[in-house]
C-alpha positions in Angstrom: 0.0 0.0 0.0 1.4 3.4 -1.0 1.2 5.9 1.9 1.5 9.6 1.7 3.8 11.5 4.0 3.1 15.2 4.6 5.2 17.5 6.8 5.1 21.2 7.8 8.4 23.0 8.8 9.0 26.6 9.7 12.5 26.9 8.1 13.3 30.3 9.6 15.3 31.4 6.6 15.6 29.1 3.6 18.8 30.4 2.3 20.9 30.0 5.5 19.2 26.7 6.3 19.3 25.1 3.0 21.9 22.4 3.9 19.8 21.2 6.8 16.6 21.3 4.7 18.2 19.1 2.1 19.5 16.8 4.8 16.0 16.4 6.2 14.4 15.9 2.8 16.9 13.1 2.0 16.5 11.4 5.4 12.8 11.6 5.9 11.6 11.8 2.2 8.2 13.4 2.8 5.9 13.3 -0.2 4.8 16.9 0.5 6.7 19.5 2.5 5.0 22.8 3.6 7.6 25.5 4.5 7.1 28.8 6.4 9.2 31.8 7.0 11.3 31.6 3.9 12.6 35.1 4.5 13.5 35.2 0.7 12.1 37.0 -2.3 10.9 34.6 -5.1 14.1 35.4 -7.2 16.2 34.2 -4.2 14.3 30.9 -3.7 16.7 27.9 -4.1 14.5 26.2 -6.7 17.4 24.4 -8.5 18.8 22.8 -5.3 15.4 21.5 -4.4 14.6 20.3 -7.8 17.9 18.5 -7.9 16.8 16.7 -4.6 13.7 15.5 -6.4 11.1 18.1 -5.4 8.9 20.3 -7.4 8.4 23.7 -5.9 5.7 26.2 -5.5 6.6 29.3 -3.4 5.1 32.7 -2.4 8.2 34.6 -1.1 8.9 38.0 0.5 12.3 39.7 1.1 13.5 39.3 4.8 10.2 38.3 6.3 7.4 35.6 6.0 7.1 33.5 2.8 5.6 30.1 2.3 6.3 27.2 0.0 4.9 23.7 -0.9 7.4 21.1 -2.1 6.2 17.8 -3.8 8.4 14.8 -4.2 8.5 13.6 -7.8 5.7 15.9 -8.8 4.9 19.4 -9.5 2.3 21.1 -7.1 -0.6 22.6 -9.0 -1.3 26.0 -7.6 -4.9 26.7 -6.6 -4.7 29.9 -4.6 -2.0 32.4 -3.6 -3.1 34.6 -0.5 -6.0 34.1 1.8 -9.4 35.2 0.7 -10.5 38.3 2.6 -7.0 39.4 3.0 -6.6 40.9 -0.5 -5.0 44.0 1.0 -2.3 42.0 2.8 1.2 42.7 1.7 2.6 39.7 3.7 3.2 36.4 2.0 1.5 33.9 4.3 -0.8 31.5 2.4 -0.4 29.1 -0.5 -2.8 26.4 -1.7 -2.0 23.6 -4.1 -3.2 20.2 -5.3 -0.5 17.6 -4.7 -0.8 13.8 -4.9 -4.6 13.9 -4.9 -4.8 16.1 -1.7 -5.5 19.8 -1.4 -2.7 21.3 0.6 -3.1 24.7 2.3 0.3 26.0 3.6 -0.1 28.8 6.1 2.0 31.0 8.3 -0.3 32.7 10.7 0.7 36.0 12.2 2.5 35.9 15.5 0.5 38.8 16.9 3.1 40.2 19.5 3.1 42.6 21.2 -0.5 42.2 22.4 -2.8 44.0 22.8 -2.1 46.3 19.9 -2.3 46.4 15.9 -0.2 43.3 15.5 -2.6 41.2 17.5 -5.6 42.7 15.8 -4.0 41.7 12.5 -3.5 38.2 13.9 -7.2 37.9 14.8 -8.4 39.3 11.4 -6.2 36.9 9.6 -7.5 34.0 11.8 -11.1 35.0 11.0 -10.5 35.0 7.3 -8.8 31.5 7.7 -11.8 30.2 9.6 -14.1 31.5 6.9 -12.1 29.9 4.1 -11.6 26.7 6.0 -15.4 26.3 6.0 -15.5 26.5 2.2 -12.7 24.0 2.0 -14.6 21.6 4.1 -17.9 22.1 2.3 -16.1 21.4 -0.9 -15.6 17.8 0.2 -12.0 17.6 -1.1 -9.5 15.8 1.1 -7.6 18.7 2.5 -4.8 19.5 4.9 -4.3 22.8 6.7 -0.6 22.8 7.5 1.7 25.3 8.9 2.9 27.5 11.7 -0.4 28.6 13.3 1.3 30.6 16.1 -1.1 29.1 18.6 -0.4 27.0 21.6 -3.9 25.2 21.6 -4.0 24.2 25.3 -1.6 24.3 28.4 -0.7 20.7 27.5 1.1 22.0 24.4 3.7 24.1 26.3 6.4 23.2 28.8 5.3 25.8 31.3 2.8 28.7 30.8 4.3 31.0 33.5 6.6 33.2 31.3 4.2 33.1 28.3 0.9 34.3 29.9 1.1 37.6 28.1 2.2 36.2 24.8 -0.1 36.3 21.8 0.3 32.6 21.3 -1.5 31.7 24.5 -4.2 34.4 24.5 -7.8 33.2 25.0 -8.8 34.8 21.7 -6.1 32.9 19.7 -7.0 29.6 21.4 -10.7 30.2 20.7 -10.1 30.7 17.0 -8.1 27.4 16.8 -10.9 25.6 18.7 -13.5 27.0 16.2 -11.5 25.3 13.4 -11.7 22.0 15.2 -15.4 22.5 15.8 -15.9 22.9 12.0 -14.8 19.3 11.6 -11.0 19.5 11.2 -8.9 17.0 13.1 -5.6 17.9 14.8 -3.5 15.0 13.6 -1.0 15.0 16.5 -3.8 15.0 19.1 -5.9 12.4 17.2 -3.1 9.8 17.7 -1.4 11.2 20.7 -4.2 12.7 22.8 -2.2 12.7 26.2 1.4 13.0 25.0 3.6 16.2 25.5 4.7 17.1 21.9 6.6 20.2 21.0 7.5 21.7 17.6 9.3 24.9 18.7 12.1 25.6 21.1 13.2 29.2 21.5 16.8 30.0 21.0 17.1 31.8 24.3 17.5 30.6 27.9 18.5 27.0 27.0 15.1 26.0 25.8 16.2 23.1 23.5 18.5 21.3 25.9 15.9 21.6 28.6 13.1 20.5 26.2 11.3 23.6 27.2 9.1 23.7 24.0 5.8 24.7 22.5 3.5 23.0 20.0 2.6 25.7 17.4 3.0 23.9 14.1 -0.1 21.9 13.2 -1.6 19.6 10.6 -5.4 19.8 10.5 -7.2 17.2 8.4 -10.5 17.2 6.8 -12.7 14.1 7.7 -11.8 12.1 4.7 -8.1 12.4 5.6 -8.6 12.0 9.2 -10.0 8.5 8.5 -6.7 7.7 6.6 -4.4 8.9 9.4 -1.7 6.2 10.2 0.9 8.0 12.0 1.9 11.5 13.2 4.9 13.0 15.0 7.7 15.5 15.1 11.2 15.1 13.5 12.8 16.6 16.7 16.3 15.5 15.5 16.3 18.4 13.1 16.3 20.9 15.9 19.6 19.5 17.1 21.5 19.9 13.9 24.0 22.7 13.3 22.5 26.1 12.5 19.0 24.6 13.0 15.7 26.5 12.8 14.0 27.0 16.2 11.2 24.7 14.8 11.2 21.0 14.0 9.0 19.5 11.3 5.7 18.1 12.3 4.5 15.2 10.0 1.7 12.8 9.3 1.4 9.6 7.3 -1.8 8.7 5.4 -2.9 5.5 3.9 -3.8 5.2 0.3 -7.2 6.6 -0.7 -10.0 3.9 -0.8 -10.8 2.5 -4.2 -14.2 3.1 -5.6 
């Protein structure tokens, strides 16, 4: 049976982290890789190196900040949408949608929102509202869909090593968590929690205050599955080894494995 491996990874600068990205792709061989925080304009995206590694590329870049990409192993992602509906005035590159290997992939980099309260947090909540609206249309379409990316939300206190020093952070605010919960209530399944309901799983460890060696992490990178894909979920986890590599991103890739679609 052919399975489908999908991963999401906030690369935190694709040009400076390209060797690590290529090493991860070679070792783990995801069929689809969603990348966030490219920090590179389209003209500076390392397409040639990724194509040489066997991946077709779709990217929506921006100099110095943000940026998202979808990589497909042995295939070319078919672009469906660039930019989030309702955020047409948004100058930040944060959303990309493509059909890959029979699945609709939505790669997103939700705004951080700090400092809060303030305009950055207002922008985060506005972006989240537009995502919730669009996610409803994706569910209603019936297409097997994955919402993958850095959501910049710690869904519950279970998803953080300790809330004490983060209570004022935008990632933990009740409004942020309520938006994430509304996505789940639409019918999306949080893949990590579907298979590991009680485990402490992290995807992000801050560079400061020895967070990685202490495993003082947060879970903010998520893969949300439509019902058709939720039923096909075989495995889910985090490639934490990536965070321990030289010049690593402060995130590690979260991943899922899906069974082949049922034959009609």
